[in-house]
ZAKOLGU-466662 format. One record per residue (C-alpha): x, y, z; residue in one letter. Coordinates in steps of 0.05 Angstrom, whole numbers, padded with zeros to 5 digits. Layout:
<rs>
X  Y  Z  A
...
</rs>
This chain:
<rs>
00201  00057  -00667  M
00266  00054  -00706  T
00285  -00007  -00748  K
00341  -00023  -00700  S
00294  -00025  -00641  K
00244  -00068  -00680  R
00300  -00117  -00694  A
00320  -00115  -00621  L
00249  -00129  -00599  L
00245  -00191  -00643  K
00308  -00220  -00611  I
00286  -00202  -00541  L
00220  -00238  -00549  L
00260  -00301  -00563  M
00305  -00291  -00503  T
00302  -00346  -00449  P
00261  -00321  -00390  K
00316  -00336  -00338  P
00362  -00289  -00375  L
00309  -00234  -00378  V
00296  -00244  -00303  W
00368  -00224  -00288  R
00348  -00156  -00314  F
00276  -00155  -00289  A
00292  -00166  -00216  R
00320  -00096  -00211  T
00254  -00065  -00234  Y
00203  -00110  -00201  I
00189  -00116  -00126  A
00182  -00192  -00132  G
00130  -00246  -00142  D
00087  -00234  -00080  T
00047  -00181  -00044  L
00096  -00188  00014  D
00152  -00168  -00034  D
00113  -00107  -00055  A
00096  -00086  00016  A
00169  -00092  00036  R
00191  -00049  -00023  T
00139  00004  -00008  I
00161  00008  00065  R
00232  00020  00042  E
00209  00075  -00006  L
00166  00107  00047  N
00227  00108  00092  G
00260  00152  00039  E
00202  00200  00038  G
00175  00170  -00026  V
00104  00145  -00038  C
00085  00089  -00086  A
00034  00063  -00136  T
00027  -00013  -00139  V
00014  -00053  -00201  D
-00004  -00127  -00203  V
00034  -00149  -00266  L
-00007  -00177  -00322  G
-00044  -00152  -00385  E
-00084  -00173  -00446  W
-00127  -00223  -00408  V
-00170  -00266  -00453  K
-00219  -00300  -00405  N
-00263  -00278  -00347  E
-00231  -00326  -00298  G
-00165  -00290  -00304  E
-00201  -00223  -00295  V
-00229  -00247  -00228  Q
-00158  -00264  -00206  F
-00137  -00192  -00216  F
-00199  -00165  -00182  V
-00183  -00209  -00121  D
-00109  -00192  -00122  Q
-00122  -00117  -00124  Y
-00171  -00125  -00066  G
-00116  -00159  -00026  K
-00067  -00105  -00046  T
-00113  -00049  -00023  I
-00126  -00085  00043  D
-00051  -00093  00054  R
-00038  -00019  00040  I
-00090  -00002  00092  V
-00070  -00052  00146  T
00005  -00037  00139  D
-00009  00038  00135  R
00032  00045  00072  L
00036  00110  00033  D
00012  00081  -00033  A
-00044  00076  -00083  N
-00055  00027  -00140  V
-00048  00026  -00216  S
-00090  -00020  -00260  I
-00079  -00043  -00332  K
-00149  -00043  -00363  P
-00134  -00104  -00406  T
-00119  -00144  -00343  A
-00190  -00126  -00321  M
-00223  -00150  -00385  G
-00220  -00090  -00433  L
-00194  -00135  -00489  A
-00256  -00180  -00478  I
-00311  -00128  -00469  A
-00315  -00056  -00443  P
-00373  -00074  -00398  D
-00332  -00128  -00364  L
-00275  -00080  -00352  A
-00324  -00029  -00324  F
-00353  -00079  -00275  R
-00285  -00107  -00254  S
-00253  -00039  -00243  I
-00315  -00014  -00208  S
-00307  -00071  -00158  A
-00235  -00050  -00144  V
-00255  00024  -00139  L
-00310  00008  -00089  E
-00259  -00028  -00046  R
-00210  00029  -00052  A
-00264  00082  -00040  Q
-00280  00053  00028  K
-00210  00070  00050  H
-00201  00135  00012  G
-00150  00105  -00035  L
-00136  00130  -00106  F
-00135  00083  -00166  V
-00103  00100  -00233  R
-00119  00067  -00300  L
-00054  00054  -00337  D
-00051  00068  -00412  M
-00032  00011  -00458  E
-00020  00008  -00533  D
-00060  00048  -00583  S
-00117  -00002  -00597  P
-00139  00012  -00525  Y
-00127  00087  -00520  T
-00198  00111  -00535  Q
-00229  00052  -00498  A
-00189  00069  -00436  T
-00208  00142  -00438  L
-00281  00123  -00448  D
-00276  00076  -00389  L
-00245  00131  -00346  Y
-00302  00180  -00361  F
-00354  00126  -00351  R
-00325  00111  -00282  L
-00326  00186  -00265  R
-00398  00190  -00287  E
-00414  00131  -00242  A
-00391  00172  -00182  G
-00320  00148  -00173  F
-00278  00209  -00158  E
-00211  00179  -00136  K
-00193  00152  -00204  V
-00143  00177  -00255  G
-00114  00159  -00322  V
-00050  00162  -00362  V
-00030  00198  -00426  L
00029  00180  -00470  Q
00064  00242  -00499  A
00089  00207  -00562  Y
00019  00195  -00590  L
-00003  00248  -00640  R
-00072  00251  -00608  R
-00047  00267  -00538  T
-00052  00343  -00539  L
-00126  00339  -00556  D
-00136  00286  -00501  D
-00097  00329  -00451  A
-00142  00389  -00465  A
-00205  00348  -00452  K
-00178  00317  -00388  L
-00150  00383  -00363  A
-00218  00415  -00372  D
-00251  00357  -00335  A
-00205  00366  -00275  G
-00175  00297  -00284  A
-00115  00268  -00249  S
-00067  00250  -00305  V
-00001  00214  -00305  R
00039  00239  -00365  L
00094  00194  -00393  C
00132  00191  -00458  K
00103  00124  -00480  G
00137  00058  -00492  I
00094  00012  -00536  Y
00113  -00001  -00608  V
00070  00046  -00649  E
00070  00065  -00724  P
00093  00133  -00746  R
00022  00150  -00767  A
00001  00147  -00694  L
00063  00165  -00655  A
00123  00212  -00659  Y
00187  00173  -00670  Q
00242  00224  -00658  Q
00271  00236  -00589  F
00267  00312  -00592  D
00197  00312  -00619  T
00173  00267  -00563  V
00205  00313  -00513  R
00171  00374  -00544  A
00104  00338  -00544  A
00114  00320  -00471  F
00127  00392  -00452  V
00066  00416  -00492  A
00020  00365  -00459  A
00049  00380  -00390  M
00034  00454  -00398  E
-00038  00439  -00419  I
-00048  00394  -00358  L
-00015  00440  -00308  M
-00057  00499  -00332  K
-00120  00457  -00325  G
-00165  00441  -00267  K
-00136  00374  -00247  G
-00074  00340  -00220  Y
-00011  00326  -00260  T
00036  00268  -00247  A
00100  00281  -00287  V
00127  00211  -00300  A
00197  00213  -00329  T
00270  00195  -00317  H
00292  00248  -00367  D
00325  00301  -00324  E
00314  00353  -00377  W
00239  00341  -00373  L
00242  00341  -00297  V
00274  00410  -00301  F
00221  00434  -00349  R
00167  00408  -00303  G
00196  00443  -00243  Q
00205  00508  -00282  A
00134  00505  -00309  L
00105  00492  -00240  A
00143  00552  -00212  R
00122  00597  -00270  A
00049  00578  -00260  L
00056  00583  -00184  E
00025  00514  -00181  L
00014  00491  -00109  P
00047  00426  -00086  G
-00020  00390  -00080  D
-00032  00397  -00155  R
00027  00358  -00183  F
00080  00306  -00168  E
00137  00270  -00202  F
00137  00195  -00215  Q
00190  00145  -00232  M
00196  00070  -00242  L
00225  00024  -00189  L
00299  00013  -00201  G
00309  00070  -00250  V
00357  00126  -00231  D
00348  00127  -00155  P
00400  00183  -00152  A
00355  00230  -00191  L
00296  00207  -00148  R
00333  00227  -00085  R
00352  00294  -00116  I
00279  00310  -00133  I
00256  00290  -00063  V
00313  00332  -00033  G
00287  00392  -00071  Q
00221  00385  -00034  G
00179  00356  -00090  Y
00130  00298  -00082  K
00156  00234  -00113  M
00117  00170  -00127  R
00150  00105  -00151  V
00115  00053  -00193  Y
00121  -00014  -00157  V
00101  -00075  -00199  P
00097  -00145  -00171  Y
00072  -00214  -00192  G
00087  -00269  -00241  N
00068  -00231  -00305  G
00134  -00196  -00310  W
00160  -00217  -00379  F
00123  -00166  -00423  G
00137  -00110  -00374  Y
00211  -00128  -00373  S
00217  -00129  -00448  I
00190  -00058  -00451  R
00241  -00037  -00398  R
00296  -00069  -00439  L
00276  -00029  -00500  L
00283  00034  -00457  E
00354  00012  -00439  N
00388  -00005  -00506  P
00457  -00011  -00475  K
00435  -00065  -00427  F
00391  -00098  -00480  A
00452  -00105  -00524  T
00486  -00145  -00469  H
00426  -00191  -00465  V
00424  -00200  -00541  V
00498  -00216  -00544  K
00487  -00269  -00491  N
00430  -00299  -00532  V
00474  -00300  -00594  L
00531  -00331  -00555  G
00575  -00269  -00560  M
00588  -00259  -00486  G
00557  -00263  -00416  P
00504  -00215  -00393  A
00510  -00230  -00319  S
00560  -00174  -00305  G
00514  -00123  -00338  A
00455  -00150  -00300  A
00491  -00140  -00234  A
00501  -00067  -00251  K
00431  -00053  -00280  A
</rs>
């Protein structure tokens, strides 16, 4: 991450939550499962499927872990009873990975058992680099335990990702590929825009040539084009890949991709743990983040920008 973005991050972390919420409400379904279900129905009406995330991460005690296990159980039940076209995404640290790998394994297994009864897929989100290997280990452990409808995420900007992609492709894994958004040192992650793009394309090619399923998660239209071109060149069938985007980000491009006949899935987060997620979205949107910072520094209102975000 550049020095300017690091400085921006420091200011954003001091930003009053009500101000951040003006931005966050565009990218989050709401506080409740009802909000998420309503949002998914709207997306399904557009021919778009969803993956649902209960917001929260870096849990430090087992009581909080149980909350997420229960909430994901309710989310899965709601998807089934409302006949929504959706699956779920889980942050491993919300399920106890920061406490103990065995706890995360037990917690996620409980969610997977619930999902498996209904034929639903569950994806393990990828978090910052201290948890990369632990998350991949957890994924393979779950596969070895007999859970088939489970996938994982790779972040293209990490220098290790091409090696990880090769292993997952050979294992027939379902992988969401994204650029990556956490603050990482240069020793671990590429910092330049063009280099990250190139790494994304290289990883995407490895995954699409592999035995599994590739979810191309990007709002970068250049990468969308490269994904479409690669899928055509490989004659990859439509049941081997999809495109994914975040809720509230470039719905026009989303509609274009759907109109071209490609499968599209939107990441739908809900819940009270929205602050950390929102800060990462702000760092993806420097223009808007500048408006927020100016408001914090008393240099002008951010409300107009928020209305347009």
